[in-house]
MARPA-46879 format. One record per atom (N, C-alpha, C): residue in one letter; x, y, z. Coordinates in steps of 0.05 Angstrom, whole numbers, padded with zeros to 5 digits, always signed. Example, Ala and Ser with C-alpha at 12.3 -4.5 7.8 and 13.67 -1.06 7.14 Angstrom:
2
A+00264-00114+00156 A+00246-00090+00156 A+00264-00066+00156 S+00257-00045+00142 S+00273-00021+00143 S+00258+00001+00157 
***
This chain:
362
M+02706+02128-01962 M+02682+02128-01945 M+02664+02151-01953 T+02640+02150-01943 T+02620+02171-01950 T+02606+02181-01925 R+02620+02179-01902 R+02607+02187-01877 R+02606+02217-01874 I+02584+02226-01862 I+02580+02255-01857 I+02597+02263-01833 T+02614+02283-01837 T+02632+02292-01815 T+02622+02318-01802 T+02611+02336-01818 T+02601+02361-01807 T+02574+02368-01821 A+02557+02382-01806 A+02532+02391-01817 A+02525+02417-01803 T+02523+02439-01818 T+02519+02466-01806 T+02495+02479-01819 A+02483+02498-01805 A+02461+02514-01815 A+02466+02543-01811 S+02456+02559-01830 S+02458+02589-01827 S+02433+02601-01840 L+02428+02626-01832 L+02405+02641-01842 L+02415+02666-01856 V+02406+02669-01881 V+02414+02692-01897 V+02390+02707-01906 D+02389+02733-01902 D+02367+02750-01911 D+02373+02761-01939 L+02354+02757-01957 L+02356+02768-01984 L+02334+02788-01988 E+02342+02812-01997 E+02323+02832-02004 E+02308+02824-02030 V+02283+02832-02032 V+02268+02826-02056 V+02278+02844-02079 E+02276+02833-02103 E+02286+02848-02127 E+02266+02869-02136 T+02240+02865-02129 T+02220+02884-02137 T+02197+02881-02117 V+02179+02901-02116 V+02156+02899-02098 V+02138+02876-02107 R+02130+02859-02089 R+02113+02836-02096 R+02090+02835-02077 T+02066+02836-02088 T+02041+02836-02072 T+02021+02817-02084 D+02005+02804-02067 D+01983+02788-02076 D+01958+02794-02059 A+01938+02778-02061 A+01913+02784-02047 A+01914+02780-02017 T+01936+02768-02006 T+01937+02762-01978 T+01962+02774-01964 Q+01983+02781-01979 Q+02008+02788-01966 Q+02027+02803-01985 S+02048+02814-01974 S+02070+02825-01989 S+02095+02809-01983 F+02112+02806-02003 F+02137+02791-02001 F+02158+02811-01993 V+02165+02812-01967 V+02182+02833-01957 V+02212+02826-01959 K+02218+02800-01955 K+02246+02791-01958 K+02245+02761-01959 Q+02267+02749-01968 Q+02269+02720-01968 Q+02289+02712-01946 E+02279+02698-01926 E+02297+02686-01906 E+02306+02659-01918 T+02332+02658-01923 T+02342+02634-01937 T+02357+02617-01916 I+02347+02592-01913 I+02359+02573-01894 I+02379+02556-01910 L+02404+02557-01902 L+02425+02542-01916 L+02437+02520-01898 V+02440+02497-01909 V+02453+02474-01895 V+02477+02465-01912 R+02500+02462-01899 R+02524+02452-01912 R+02532+02426-01898 I+02535+02405-01914 I+02543+02379-01904 I+02568+02370-01918 T+02588+02361-01902 T+02613+02351-01913 T+02616+02321-01906 T+02631+02307-01923 T+02635+02279-01919 T+02665+02273-01917 D+02671+02249-01907 D+02699+02243-01903 D+02713+02236-01929 D+02699+02235-01952 D+02713+02232-01977 D+02716+02258-01992 G+02712+02281-01977 G+02719+02307-01988 G+02698+02322-02003 L+02673+02313-02001 L+02651+02326-02015 L+02636+02345-01996 T+02626+02367-02007 T+02610+02386-01992 T+02585+02392-02008 G+02562+02388-01995 G+02537+02394-02008 G+02523+02417-01994 T+02511+02434-02010 T+02496+02457-02000 T+02467+02454-02007 G+02450+02455-01987 G+02421+02454-01991 G+02408+02479-01979 Y+02383+02484-01987 Y+02370+02508-01977 Y+02340+02505-01978 S+02327+02523-01963 S+02298+02527-01964 S+02293+02556-01958 Y+02269+02565-01953 Y+02265+02593-01950 Y+02238+02599-01936 T+02236+02623-01926 T+02210+02635-01918 T+02208+02662-01932 I+02185+02674-01931 I+02182+02700-01944 I+02181+02722-01922 G+02196+02718-01901 G+02199+02740-01882 G+02197+02733-01852 T+02185+02710-01846 T+02183+02703-01817 T+02187+02673-01814 G+02197+02666-01790 G+02200+02638-01783 G+02227+02625-01788 G+02245+02640-01801 G+02270+02628-01808 G+02287+02620-01785 R+02286+02636-01763 R+02302+02629-01740 R+02291+02604-01726 S+02265+02599-01728 S+02254+02575-01717 S+02264+02550-01732 V+02266+02553-01758 V+02277+02531-01774 V+02306+02525-01767 I+02322+02547-01764 I+02350+02544-01756 I+02352+02530-01729 A+02336+02538-01710 A+02337+02525-01684 A+02331+02495-01685 L+02310+02488-01701 L+02304+02460-01704 L+02327+02444-01716 L+02339+02456-01736 L+02362+02443-01749 L+02385+02439-01730 R+02393+02460-01717 R+02417+02459-01700 R+02413+02442-01675 E+02390+02444-01663 E+02385+02431-01637 E+02376+02402-01640 S+02362+02395-01662 S+02350+02368-01664 S+02358+02352-01688 L+02363+02364-01711 L+02365+02348-01735 L+02394+02344-01745 L+02409+02365-01746 L+02436+02362-01757 L+02454+02344-01741 P+02452+02343-01714 P+02469+02324-01699 P+02463+02295-01706 L+02439+02289-01715 L+02432+02262-01723 L+02448+02252-01747 L+02457+02271-01763 L+02470+02263-01788 L+02498+02254-01785 I+02512+02263-01764 I+02540+02258-01762 I+02546+02228-01760 G+02564+02219-01777 G+02571+02191-01777 G+02555+02174-01796 S+02533+02185-01807 S+02515+02170-01825 S+02527+02170-01853 D+02519+02150-01868 D+02526+02148-01896 D+02510+02168-01912 S+02523+02187-01926 S+02508+02208-01940 S+02492+02197-01964 R+02498+02172-01972 R+02482+02160-01994 R+02455+02151-01986 D+02450+02149-01960 D+02425+02137-01950 D+02404+02159-01947 I+02397+02172-01970 I+02380+02195-01969 I+02352+02189-01958 E+02340+02167-01968 E+02313+02159-01958 E+02314+02154-01928 R+02334+02139-01919 R+02335+02133-01890 R+02339+02158-01873 L+02356+02176-01882 L+02361+02200-01867 L+02337+02219-01867 W+02323+02220-01890 W+02298+02237-01891 W+02278+02226-01871 R+02274+02199-01871 R+02255+02187-01853 R+02263+02190-01823 L+02289+02187-01818 L+02299+02191-01791 L+02292+02219-01780 A+02298+02239-01797 A+02293+02267-01788 A+02263+02272-01786 H+02248+02260-01804 H+02219+02263-01802 H+02208+02251-01777 N+02217+02227-01770 N+02206+02213-01747 N+02214+02227-01721 V+02238+02238-01720 V+02247+02253-01696 V+02229+02277-01691 T+02219+02289-01713 T+02201+02313-01710 T+02172+02306-01714 H+02165+02281-01708 H+02138+02271-01713 H+02117+02289-01700 A+02122+02300-01677 A+02102+02316-01663 A+02098+02343-01676 T+02115+02351-01694 T+02112+02377-01708 T+02106+02374-01737 T+02101+02350-01746 T+02093+02346-01774 T+02063+02340-01775 V+02049+02347-01796 V+02057+02361-01819 V+02057+02391-01813 G+02078+02405-01821 G+02079+02433-01816 G+02102+02447-01830 A+02100+02473-01834 A+02119+02487-01850 A+02147+02487-01838 I+02150+02492-01812 I+02176+02494-01799 I+02192+02468-01803 T+02179+02445-01798 T+02192+02420-01801 T+02199+02414-01830 S+02180+02419-01848 S+02185+02413-01877 S+02208+02430-01887 L+02210+02455-01879 L+02231+02472-01889 L+02258+02463-01878 A+02259+02452-01854 A+02284+02441-01843 A+02292+02416-01858 L+02272+02398-01863 L+02278+02374-01877 L+02288+02380-01905 A+02276+02400-01918 A+02284+02407-01945 A+02313+02417-01947 A+02321+02432-01928 A+02349+02442-01928 A+02369+02419-01926 I+02363+02400-01909 I+02380+02376-01907 I+02379+02359-01932 D+02355+02354-01941 D+02351+02336-01964 D+02365+02347-01989 T+02362+02373-01995 T+02374+02384-02019 T+02405+02383-02017 A+02416+02386-01992 A+02445+02384-01989 A+02454+02355-01995 L+02439+02336-01986 L+02446+02308-01991 L+02444+02301-02021 W+02424+02312-02034 W+02422+02308-02063 W+02445+02322-02078 D+02453+02345-02068 D+02476+02358-02080 D+02501+02340-02079 I+02505+02327-02055 I+02527+02309-02052 I+02524+02284-02071 R+02500+02274-02072 R+02495+02251-02090 R+02503+02257-02119 C+02495+02280-02128 C+02501+02288-02156 C+02530+02294-02160 L+02543+02306-02140 L+02572+02311-02142 L+02587+02285-02142 R+02579+02266-02126 R+02593+02240-02126 R+02590+02226-02152 A+02566+02228-02164 A+02561+02216-02190 A+02573+02231-02213 D+02582+02256-02208 D+02592+02274-02229 D+02571+02279-02250 Q+02546+02283-02241 Q+02524+02287-02259 Q+02506+02310-02249 P+02491+02323-02267 P+02473+02344-02258 P+02448+02332-02246 L+02434+02348-02230 L+02410+02339-02216 L+02389+02329-02235 W+02385+02343-02257 W+02362+02335-02275 W+02366+02307-02286 Q+02391+02298-02289 Q+02395+02271-02298 Q+02393+02251-02275 V+02405+02257-02253 V+02404+02238-02230 V+02376+02234-02221 A+02359+02255-02222 A+02331+02253-02212 A+02312+02241-02233 G+02322+02236-02257 G+02304+02224-02277 G+02313+02227-02305 G+02322+02251-02312 G+02334+02255-02339 G+02314+02254-02362 Y+02292+02269-02359 Y+02272+02268-02381 Y+02279+02287-02404 N+02283+02313-02398 N+02288+02333-02418 N+02300+02357-02405 N+02323+02366-02413 N+02336+02387-02398 N+02327+02416-02404 A+02307+02419-02422 A+02296+02445-02428 A+02266+02445-02424 V+02256+02464-02408 V+02227+02464-02402 V+02216+02492-02406 P+02191+02494-02413 P+02179+02521-02418 P+02178+02537-02392 V+02180+02563-02396 V+02180+02582-02373 V+02157+02602-02376 Y+02145+02609-02354 Y+02125+02631-02354 Y+02133+02652-02333 D+02122+02676-02337 D+02130+02699-02320 D+02110+02704-02298 T+02119+02709-02274 T+02103+02719-02252 T+02112+02747-02244 E+02136+02754-02249 E+02148+02778-02238 E+02134+02803-02247 N+02119+02802-02269 N+02105+02826-02278 N+02075+02824-02276 G+02066+02807-02256 G+02037+02803-02253 G+02026+02809-02226 W+02041+02824-02209 W+02033+02828-02181 W+02008+02845-02179 L+01994+02842-02156 L+01967+02853-02153 L+01967+02884-02153 H+01989+02896-02143 H+01989+02925-02141 H+01994+02939-02167 L+02003+02924-02187 L+02009+02936-02213 L+01984+02946-02228 S+01988+02967-02243 S+01965+02977-02259 S+01960+02958-02282 T+01936+02962-02295 T+01929+02947-02318 T+01950+02951-02340 D+01958+02976-02344 D+01978+02981-02365 D+02004+02966-02359 D+02012+02965-02334 D+02036+02950-02326 D+02033+02920-02332 L+02010+02910-02326 L+02005+02881-02332 L+02007+02875-02361 V+01994+02893-02377 V+01995+02889-02406 V+02024+02890-02416 A+02039+02910-02407 A+02066+02913-02416 A+02083+02889-02409 G+02079+02879-02385 G+02095+02856-02376 G+02088+02831-02392 A+02062+02827-02398 A+02054+02803-02413 A+02065+02805-02442 V+02063+02828-02454 V+02073+02832-02481 V+02103+02827-02482 A+02117+02837-02462 A+02146+02832-02461 A+02153+02803-02459 A+02138+02788-02442 A+02143+02759-02440 A+02137+02745-02466 Q+02116+02753-02479 Q+02109+02741-02505 Q+02130+02747-02526 E+02140+02771-02526 E+02161+02778-02546 E+02187+02763-02541 R+02192+02755-02515 R+02216+02739-02509 R+02212+02710-02517 G+02188+02703-02525 G+02183+02675-02532 G+02174+02657-02509 W+02168+02669-02486 W+02159+02654-02463 W+02131+02643-02467 G+02124+02623-02452 G+02098+02610-02457 G+02074+02624-02446 G+02078+02639-02424 G+02055+02652-02412 G+02063+02671-02390 T+02042+02682-02377 T+02046+02701-02355 T+02025+02695-02333 K+02032+02700-02308 K+02013+02697-02287 K+02005+02724-02275 I+01978+02727-02272 I+01967+02752-02262 I+01954+02746-02235 K+01961+02762-02215 K+01948+02760-02189 K+01920+02771-02190 V+01901+02756-02178 V+01874+02765-02176 V+01866+02767-02147 G+01842+02778-02142 G+01833+02782-02114 G+01828+02811-02108 K+01822+02827-02129 K+01813+02854-02125 K+01787+02854-02110 P+01779+02877-02099 P+01754+02878-02083 P+01729+02868-02098 T+01729+02872-02124 T+01706+02861-02140 T+01717+02844-02163 G+01701+02825-02170 G+01709+02808-02192 G+01711+02823-02218 Q+01695+02844-02221 Q+01695+02860-02246 Q+01722+02873-02250 E+01735+02881-02228 E+01762+02893-02231 E+01781+02872-02241 D+01780+02848-02231 D+01798+02827-02241 D+01793+02821-02270 V+01767+02820-02278 V+01760+02814-02305 V+01771+02835-02324 E+01768+02860-02317 E+01777+02882-02335 E+01807+02881-02338 R+01821+02875-02317 R+01851+02873-02319 R+01859+02850-02337 L+01846+02827-02332 L+01853+02803-02348 L+01845+02806-02377 R+01822+02819-02382 R+01813+02822-02410 R+01833+02840-02425 A+01843+02860-02412 A+01863+02878-02426 A+01888+02862-02433 V+01897+02844-02415 V+01920+02828-02422 V+01914+02809-02445 R+01891+02795-02443 R+01884+02776-02464 R+01882+02790-02491 D+01869+02814-02492 D+01867+02828-02517 D+01894+02835-02529 A+01913+02841-02511 A+01940+02849-02520 A+01956+02826-02531 V+01954+02802-02519 V+01971+02780-02527 V+01957+02760-02545 G+01931+02762-02548 G+01917+02743-02565 G+01913+02716-02552 R+01904+02696-02567 R+01896+02671-02556 R+01918+02650-02555 G+01941+02656-02567 G+01962+02636-02568 G+01983+02638-02546 F+01975+02651-02524 F+01993+02656-02502 F+01979+02650-02476 D+01992+02634-02458 D+01979+02625-02434 D+01977+02647-02413 I+01953+02650-02401 I+01949+02668-02378 I+01940+02651-02355 M+01956+02652-02333 M+01948+02639-02308 M+01939+02660-02289 V+01921+02653-02270 V+01913+02672-02250 V+01916+02659-02222 D+01922+02675-02202 D+01929+02666-02176 D+01915+02683-02154 A+01898+02671-02138 A+01883+02685-02117 A+01896+02683-02090 N+01917+02666-02087 N+01932+02664-02062 N+01914+02658-02038 Q+01894+02640-02042 Q+01877+02630-02021 Q+01858+02651-02010 A+01853+02672-02024 A+01838+02695-02013 A+01808+02693-02015 L+01797+02673-02030 L+01769+02673-02036 L+01753+02652-02020 T+01728+02657-02016 T+01710+02636-02006 T+01703+02617-02028 G+01691+02595-02021 G+01683+02576-02041 G+01663+02588-02061 A+01643+02602-02050 A+01623+02614-02068 A+01635+02635-02086 E+01653+02652-02075 E+01665+02673-02092 E+01683+02661-02113 A+01697+02640-02106 A+01715+02627-02126 A+01699+02617-02150 I+01676+02604-02144 I+01659+02594-02166 I+01648+02618-02182 R+01641+02639-02169 R+01630+02663-02183 R+01652+02675-02201 R+01676+02678-02190 R+01697+02690-02207 R+01706+02672-02229 A+01707+02646-02224 A+01713+02628-02246 A+01693+02630-02269 A+01668+02634-02263 A+01648+02638-02283 A+01653+02664-02298 A+01660+02685-02284 A+01666+02710-02296 A+01690+02709-02314 F+01709+02691-02308 F+01734+02688-02323 F+01730+02669-02347 S+01707+02658-02351 S+01704+02634-02368 S+01711+02639-02397 D+01708+02664-02407 D+01713+02668-02435 D+01741+02680-02440 L+01758+02679-02420 L+01785+02690-02422 L+01807+02670-02429 D+01799+02644-02432 D+01817+02623-02440 D+01841+02621-02421 L+01835+02619-02395 L+01856+02618-02375 L+01869+02591-02373 F+01895+02590-02368 F+01910+02565-02368 F+01905+02550-02341 W+01904+02566-02319 W+01895+02555-02293 W+01886+02576-02274 F+01872+02567-02254 F+01863+02584-02232 F+01876+02574-02207 E+01896+02589-02197 E+01914+02579-02176 E+01905+02588-02148 E+01907+02569-02129 E+01901+02574-02101 E+01877+02592-02097 P+01854+02585-02108 P+01831+02601-02104 P+01820+02602-02075 L+01825+02580-02061 L+01814+02576-02034 L+01837+02568-02014 P+01832+02570-01988 P+01851+02559-01969 P+01859+02531-01976 A+01884+02524-01972 A+01895+02498-01980 A+01882+02475-01966 D+01872+02479-01942 D+01859+02457-01927 D+01830+02453-01934 D+01819+02468-01953 D+01791+02466-01961 D+01790+02448-01986 V+01795+02422-01982 V+01794+02404-02005 V+01767+02402-02017 S+01746+02400-02001 S+01719+02398-02011 S+01711+02422-02027 G+01720+02446-02019 G+01715+02470-02034 G+01728+02469-02061 H+01752+02459-02063 H+01765+02456-02089 H+01751+02435-02106 V+01740+02415-02094 V+01725+02395-02109 V+01701+02408-02123 R+01686+02424-02107 R+01662+02438-02118 R+01670+02457-02140 L+01692+02472-02136 L+01701+02491-02156 L+01709+02476-02182 A+01725+02455-02179 A+01734+02440-02202 A+01710+02428-02218 Q+01689+02421-02204 Q+01666+02410-02218 Q+01649+02431-02232 S+01653+02456-02224 S+01636+02478-02234 S+01648+02493-02257 T+01674+02489-02263 T+01688+02505-02283 T+01705+02488-02301 S+01710+02497-02326 S+01728+02484-02344 S+01757+02495-02341 I+01761+02516-02324 I+01787+02526-02320 I+01802+02507-02301 P+01826+02497-02309 P+01841+02479-02291 P+01847+02492-02265 V+01844+02477-02243 V+01850+02487-02216 V+01878+02478-02208 A+01894+02497-02199 A+01922+02492-02192 A+01927+02496-02162 V+01940+02477-02149 V+01946+02479-02120 V+01973+02467-02115 G+01984+02473-02091 G+02008+02459-02082 G+02028+02474-02066 E+02030+02500-02070 E+02052+02515-02057 E+02048+02516-02027 S+02023+02512-02017 S+02018+02514-01988 S+02011+02486-01977 M+02022+02466-01989 M+02017+02438-01979 M+02044+02426-01972 Y+02044+02410-01950 Y+02069+02403-01937 Y+02073+02373-01934 S+02056+02357-01946 S+02060+02328-01945 S+02050+02314-01970 I+02061+02291-01975 I+02052+02275-01998 I+02022+02268-01995 G+02013+02263-01970 G+01985+02255-01966 G+01966+02277-01974 Q+01973+02302-01970 Q+01956+02324-01978 Q+01952+02324-02008 F+01973+02320-02023 F+01971+02318-02052 F+01954+02294-02061 R+01958+02272-02047 R+01942+02248-02053 R+01912+02254-02051 D+01904+02268-02029 D+01876+02274-02025 D+01865+02291-02048 Y+01880+02311-02056 Y+01871+02328-02078 Y+01868+02312-02104 L+01888+02296-02110 L+01887+02281-02135 L+01865+02260-02135 Q+01862+02245-02113 Q+01841+02224-02112 Q+01813+02236-02115 R+01809+02260-02105 R+01783+02272-02105 R+01778+02290-02129 G+01797+02292-02147 G+01793+02308-02171 G+01792+02338-02164 A+01805+02346-02143 A+01804+02374-02134 A+01824+02392-02147 A+01842+02381-02163 A+01863+02397-02176 A+01872+02383-02202 S+01878+02399-02222 S+01888+02387-02247 S+01915+02398-02255 V+01927+02415-02237 V+01955+02423-02240 V+01966+02422-02212 I+01990+02410-02209 I+02003+02407-02183 I+02027+02425-02182 Q+02030+02441-02160 Q+02051+02461-02158 Q+02069+02456-02134 T+02078+02433-02132 T+02095+02425-02109 T+02119+02443-02106 D+02124+02453-02082 D+02147+02469-02076 D+02167+02452-02060 A+02191+02448-02071 A+02211+02430-02059 A+02218+02438-02031 A+02218+02464-02025 A+02224+02472-01997 A+02201+02465-01978 R+02176+02469-01987 R+02154+02466-01969 R+02144+02437-01967 I+02151+02420-01986 I+02144+02392-01984 I+02164+02376-01969 G+02188+02388-01964 G+02208+02374-01948 G+02232+02365-01964 G+02235+02375-01989 G+02259+02369-02004 G+02254+02355-02031 I+02276+02347-02044 I+02274+02334-02070 I+02262+02306-02067 T+02269+02292-02046 T+02259+02265-02042 T+02228+02264-02043 P+02213+02279-02027 P+02184+02278-02029 P+02174+02292-02054 W+02188+02312-02064 W+02179+02326-02089 W+02177+02306-02112 L+02196+02289-02115 L+02195+02269-02137 L+02172+02249-02132 K+02167+02242-02108 K+02145+02224-02103 K+02118+02236-02111 V+02114+02262-02104 V+02090+02276-02112 V+02088+02278-02142 A+02110+02284-02155 A+02110+02286-02185 A+02103+02260-02198 H+02113+02238-02188 H+02106+02212-02200 H+02078+02204-02193 M+02068+02211-02170 M+02040+02206-02163 M+02022+02222-02182 A+02029+02247-02187 A+02013+02263-02205 A+02013+02251-02233 E+02036+02240-02241 E+02038+02227-02268 E+02018+02204-02269 A+02015+02189-02248 A+01996+02167-02247 A+01967+02177-02251 F+01962+02202-02244 F+01935+02213-02248 F+01934+02230-02273 N+01955+02229-02290 N+01956+02244-02315 N+01953+02274-02310 V+01968+02284-02290 V+01967+02312-02282 V+01995+02324-02284 D+01997+02348-02295 D+02022+02362-02298 D+02032+02374-02272 V+02059+02377-02270 V+02072+02390-02247 V+02084+02416-02257 C+02077+02438-02243 C+02087+02465-02249 C+02094+02478-02223 P+02118+02473-02212 P+02124+02480-02184 P+02124+02510-02179 H+02121+02516-02153 H+02120+02543-02143 H+02148+02553-02137 F+02155+02577-02148 F+02179+02592-02140 F+02205+02575-02144 L+02226+02582-02131 L+02252+02567-02131 L+02260+02558-02158 M+02259+02576-02178 M+02264+02568-02205 M+02292+02556-02209 E+02311+02566-02193 E+02339+02556-02196 E+02342+02527-02189 L+02325+02517-02171 L+02325+02488-02165 L+02304+02473-02181 H+02280+02485-02184 H+02259+02471-02197 H+02263+02466-02227 V+02280+02483-02240 V+02285+02478-02268 V+02296+02450-02272 S+02313+02440-02254 S+02324+02414-02257 S+02304+02392-02250 L+02286+02397-02231 L+02266+02377-02224 L+02245+02374-02245 V+02236+02397-02256 V+02216+02396-02278 V+02228+02381-02302 A+02254+02386-02307 A+02267+02372-02329 A+02271+02342-02324 A+02269+02334-02299 A+02274+02306-02293 A+02251+02288-02298 V+02226+02299-02298 V+02202+02282-02299 V+02186+02287-02324 P+02172+02267-02334 P+02157+02270-02359 P+02133+02288-02358 N+02122+02293-02334 N+02098+02310-02332 N+02106+02338-02321 G+02131+02345-02322 G+02139+02373-02316 G+02130+02391-02339 R+02114+02411-02333 R+02102+02427-02354 R+02114+02455-02356 Y+02118+02468-02333 Y+02127+02496-02333 Y+02145+02502-02310 V+02163+02521-02313 V+02179+02533-02292 V+02170+02562-02288 E+02167+02570-02263 E+02157+02597-02257 E+02181+02616-02254 Y+02180+02638-02269 Y+02202+02657-02268 Y+02197+02678-02247 I+02211+02676-02224 I+02213+02696-02204 I+02242+02696-02194 P+02259+02713-02204 P+02288+02713-02196 P+02291+02722-02167 Q+02307+02707-02151 Q+02310+02715-02123 Q+02338+02709-02113 L+02354+02694-02128 L+02381+02686-02118 L+02404+02701-02132 R+02398+02720-02149 R+02419+02732-02165 R+02440+02747-02148 A+02431+02757-02125 A+02450+02772-02108 A+02470+02754-02094 V+02465+02727-02093 V+02482+02709-02078 V+02491+02686-02095 T+02489+02688-02121 T+02500+02667-02139 T+02517+02680-02161 N+02534+02663-02173 N+02552+02673-02193 N+02541+02671-02221 D+02518+02659-02224 D+02506+02658-02250 D+02476+02657-02246 E+02460+02654-02267 E+02432+02653-02264 E+02420+02634-02285 I+02395+02629-02282 I+02382+02609-02299 I+02384+02618-02329 T+02388+02598-02346 T+02391+02603-02374 T+02364+02598-02388 I+02355+02619-02403 I+02330+02616-02418 I+02335+02622-02447 V+02328+02603-02464 V+02332+02605-02493 V+02307+02597-02507 D+02297+02615-02524 D+02272+02609-02540 D+02249+02600-02522 G+02246+02614-02500 G+02223+02609-02483 G+02226+02584-02465 H+02249+02572-02465 H+02254+02548-02448 H+02277+02553-02429 A+02272+02545-02404 A+02293+02546-02384 A+02309+02520-02386 H+02335+02523-02386 H+02353+02500-02389 H+02365+02491-02362 A+02361+02466-02355 A+02372+02456-02330 A+02403+02456-02332 P+02416+02464-02311 P+02446+02464-02311 P+02457+02436-02316 N+02479+02435-02330 N+02492+02409-02336 N+02516+02405-02318 T+02521+02423-02299 T+02543+02420-02280 T+02535+02400-02259 P+02555+02385-02248 P+02548+02366-02227 P+02537+02380-02202 G+02518+02367-02189 G+02506+02378-02165 G+02479+02390-02172 L+02469+02408-02153 L+02443+02421-02158 L+02444+02441-02180 G+02468+02450-02188 G+02470+02469-02210 G+02468+02498-02201 I+02470+02503-02175 I+02469+02530-02164 I+02497+02537-02155 D+02508+02558-02168 D+02536+02566-02162 D+02535+02589-02142 W+02536+02581-02116 W+02533+02600-02095 W+02557+02619-02093 N+02552+02644-02088 N+02573+02664-02082 N+02575+02665-02051 H+02594+02651-02040 H+02596+02648-02011 H+02603+02674-01997 D+02618+02691-02010 D+02624+02718-01999 D+02598+02734-01996 A+02581+02733-02017 A+02556+02748-02016 A+02537+02736-01995 L+02538+02710-01992 L+02522+02697-01971 L+02531+02706-01943 D+02557+02706-01939 D+02568+02714-01913 D+02561+02743-01907 D+02560+02760-01927 D+02554+02788-01922 D+02525+02792-01913 R+02507+02773-01920 R+02479+02775-01914 R+02471+02756-01892 R+02489+02743-01880 R+02483+02724-01859 R+02474+02738-01834 V+02452+02728-01822 V+02441+02741-01798 V+02442+02722-01774 V+02444+02696-01779 V+02447+02676-01757 V+02466+02654-01766 
***
């Protein structure tokens, strides 16, 4: 049998590995929402999602009080049905971050079980396109860092053979951003990708102005220049610049991505499996983006996203921000600038359960 017998949720606080700042916030800690599901044929799947410091207890409450009890007795293979069931039960709170994060923790646990039952890794079960994908660095591009620090980080990534680096923008004046970016470009030359990320901090007019100021820097993309719900502003920006516009980490439904793609408001999609509601909707967005000839370069969660990017033909990049090393027994493998999807059955994340227990808060 494959019936679900138990489903539990816990909250684990992870300290950040380094100071992380952008134009709107600081990353103070990762609240990690964990769901463990067991079946009557002896399998246990572990799924997760996260917040960057607030709201985790609300997700846990939703899981424990409303969603996890629905799973008991269900066939764990019915992932689409169970995702829709949980979504419909929370219809009054969708689309929204709390619900999506809860759905994601359940969905990734069910996918873990699916892969374990198949005795195959996630990247193959989810599509099996190519198990090695290019990686770019974000960890050395935070807004508080000095120009010298940015240059040193970019050069180090280039020397490791990585494809690019992401620099946070959103300084008080555009000239400050330009000077920092130009120093990095001069140091690495033109054969290395530089991405920039404003974290939704700009107005429509200012985004257009800064994109023009960045025009000779050969940027790979301009990420989250405007608030995520300003689709029309992204349309105007995309029409005004040759720099590709990247969005997705702050979007919580397939329909939001559809609107951006249909209106030509983005040319790089950065779906976050936790924030979209799990692997099930993540793959739907990736295939929809493929239909529009658009690449997918997901936000954060590199330990999970490496397998999803490897699964689809339009997976372009994995973002390097390590955050699970304190609670896992291994870490992502990078060789010659490419992150390799794990070949072990399941999600490929080897959790250290003792370390998780030590950091458990709920």
